C-alpha positions, 0 to 999 in steps of 0.5 A: 500500500502507498502512504496516500492509500494508508492515510485515506483509511477511516480513523477510529474514535479517539477513545476506542481501543482496538483488539485482535490486531495482527499488524500496524503500518507506521506513517511518520507525520509532517506534524510536530508534537509539543515534545519536539518529536514528529507525530505518528499516524498508524493503520491497524490490520484487524479482522474487520479491515484496516483502521486508522489511528494516531496523528497526535501520538509521538510515543509507542510502548510495546508490552509483550515478547513477540513484536517484530518490525520490517520496512517496505523497501519501495514505500519506506513504510514501517510495519509492526506485527506480532506472532499473537494478536495484540490490542492498541490503547486509545489515542493519546500522546503515548499509545500502547501495543499490548500482546493478547 
């Protein structure tokens, strides 16, 4: 998928927790967070389809042992995935990916 296609995915509600996520695409934003770091947009892969989230986040915490990361050579988009399902906390400055 291209950056443009990923950014066009419908976003979740800010207080919605995502469950049964198999992977997440990480798209660096062109916005600056109050912390001085770049904001990050994400797109989650769920059984229901792709779901966008983030946008004002500048930090991600990983809770679990099986998280992996790769990067598409052509698009330079990072993909985080897990051997197990994981959940994603609601949209705040810091987001937590928790292995289920």
